[in-house]
C-alpha positions in Angstrom: 84.6 126.6 148.4 84.5 129.0 145.5 86.3 129.2 142.2 87.1 132.5 140.8 88.9 133.6 137.7 91.1 136.7 138.0 90.1 138.7 134.8 93.2 140.8 135.0 95.4 137.7 134.7 93.3 135.5 132.4 94.4 135.5 128.8 91.7 133.2 127.4 93.9 130.1 126.8 90.9 127.9 127.9 92.8 125.3 129.7 90.3 125.5 132.6 87.4 125.3 130.2 88.8 122.1 128.7 89.9 120.6 132.0 86.7 121.4 133.9 83.9 122.3 131.4 81.2 122.1 134.1 82.9 124.6 136.2 84.3 127.2 133.7 83.2 128.7 130.5 84.1 131.6 128.2 82.6 135.0 128.7 81.8 137.3 125.8 85.3 138.9 126.0 87.0 135.5 125.5 88.2 135.2 129.0 87.1 132.4 131.4 84.7 132.7 134.2 83.6 130.3 136.9 80.1 128.9 136.3 79.2 127.9 139.9 79.3 130.2 142.9 79.8 127.3 145.3 81.7 124.1 144.5 80.3 120.8 145.6 82.7 118.2 147.0 82.3 116.4 143.6 83.6 119.5 141.9 86.9 119.9 143.9 89.1 117.5 141.8 88.1 119.4 138.6 88.5 122.8 140.2 92.0 121.9 141.5 93.1 120.4 138.2 91.9 123.6 136.4 93.8 125.8 139.0 97.0 123.8 138.6 96.9 123.8 134.8 96.2 127.6 134.2 99.3 129.0 132.6 98.5 132.5 134.0 97.7 131.4 137.5 94.3 133.2 137.1 92.2 130.6 139.0 91.7 131.2 142.7 90.0 128.6 144.9 88.9 130.0 148.3 86.9 129.1 151.3 86.6 125.9 153.3 
């Protein structure tokens, strides 16, 4: 499974960075980016929590 941040939607609120700091960080432009290309099974709960908490619905989880 992969996590991606839609840069067009992200407004830099940082909720994902606070919710899952091992999976998301701020880019130089102040918007969030996903750190890991592939999520491990241990990362899924944090990734799903970040996805659910994003006020702009900018986080997309895809894959199996």
